[in-house]
Phi, psi and omega in degrees: 000127178285162180296325179296316179295318180299317180298322179295316179298313182298317184295340180274348177290155177252133176247127179261107181287357181085171182293151177294159178300140177301134183300323178294322177296314180300315179300320179295320178294320177296322178296319178300315181298317181292323177296319178294321177297324180280344185080027179265107183256021184303316185294341181259001183282132175232171182300326183264003181143193179262139191221127168264127181221133178221140173291140182294336177267004180254261183226058180292343180291350177285341184270137178214163180227154169205155179240132176208142179052038174082005181235145174264135180239150178251151179218161182222114179288154178234167186305139185280146173296334175300325179285313185288319188264333186237004174073021180297134175298152181104196182230311187250168168229190186277352187280143177235135181245167183303322184287349175283343175282128184252325181168192181273149185278132173262315178200158177229132181210146174237157172236190177296336189241337186216170178238143183222134171238121174265133186221159174256114184298149174248157174282176185300320179300315180293322180292316178296321180296317178297319179297316181289337180282350178293125182256172177298348179248014173274124179276128169268111188253129172255094192282350187244108181286140180291136181252140174284313175228159179308123178086001182227115182295147177285131179225171178284165177302151185296335179253018178085189187254149171290146177226141171225173176302320181295313181293324178302320179295318179293321180297328181282340185300309187288356181248012181305311182292328179292317180293319180296313181298320182298317178296320179293318184293324188251008180298310181292326176299317180293317181296327183278344183284151178262139173071194180287157179234130179264117178252128186234133175236106186285353174218071196285349180055234183282352182086357184296316183300307184292323181292323177290325175300319183291343179294345177297325179200075185298338180286337185246334184272113177270135184243131174233123177247156178214143177207145180293328182276124178296326179291319177297317180299317178296319181296317183286343186299332180281349185254335187241159182293319179216134179227135181238135173273119181175168180282135180298344176296339175240085187303148183273011181231164181284153176300135177071022185251346191266132176276320179213130181242129178253120177251114176239023183230353174276056192228158176305138179076001176251304172233171174275166178299318179297319178296319180301316181292324181285332180282335188303312184302318181295325179289317178299324181296338179285342184283141170288161175304128184084359178293163188246135172242130181242126178247127184200183175155169180292323178253165187301140174291134183274345181259159175228183187300326180298316178299316186291317178295321179297335180272005177094019180255148170261122183275115182261339182200146178234340185224142173248142176244128183214128181053241183251020184221168177234161173201157177300134179199094183270124174243119185234149179245135179291127188271350184293000000 
């Protein structure tokens, strides 16, 4: 099947984005955001302290933790402007703002059904100070994986996702800031490199991320995409030099050949935590000595620095700061 034929077939498919978010839910999310901006923690106050609590099958991905200057802080994500202003499906994106920081951690506990963080609220000055103290090596940790059913993490379909032009546009919305930051972050790296550069995305989706990265130097950046979904692979074929339909457990590139690998799928709601850890070694093996692996995404990264170092990577960065927000952004160097 040629890419032109594939695009025609894909464009005739119908994608159901699902029902819009309930208006009452959206209003409630906006209220949470405004309360956090004002420093009003009334809704989280309990007899024994202040508590963030989420059902594991609901939205536990809104809760995050980070440690800086010897203290652990708790945070609560709020509805994304991508959802409110541009109609993106979902609720959250990867961005964290100062007002999402709520206070210092007292305790963390999970049950069969929910996750709970007890915290001591900080005033606005303290919250802003904690936010500003986050460095490029401070990990923003989302410790509670979203569950489809009790005891089973939510993952993507076994044969990947359906794609249409409409869905491709929605998939790209939540990564606008990620694509912009990536080009800014690696422009000087690209200019300093000798010869061609092989960029590999083992779960390339529509191919937009990798193709926009390659615009920095299209004459030198070679792109290889791979995706579990045959429709995604066909869709991406018009954007990338080579696309393979297949499982990332069997990489589409040779061992030790990749200059930079972008992982946007070792993430919550795409694979399980166990799958993310089992997939990592094969991906690391594709990197040349000194090659770079970048982990990022619309939903929380399931791995942390301990996993990455154990796989033979040197962690050079864990967080990106852009404009008035932060987001997870792991930059690792192959240590072999």
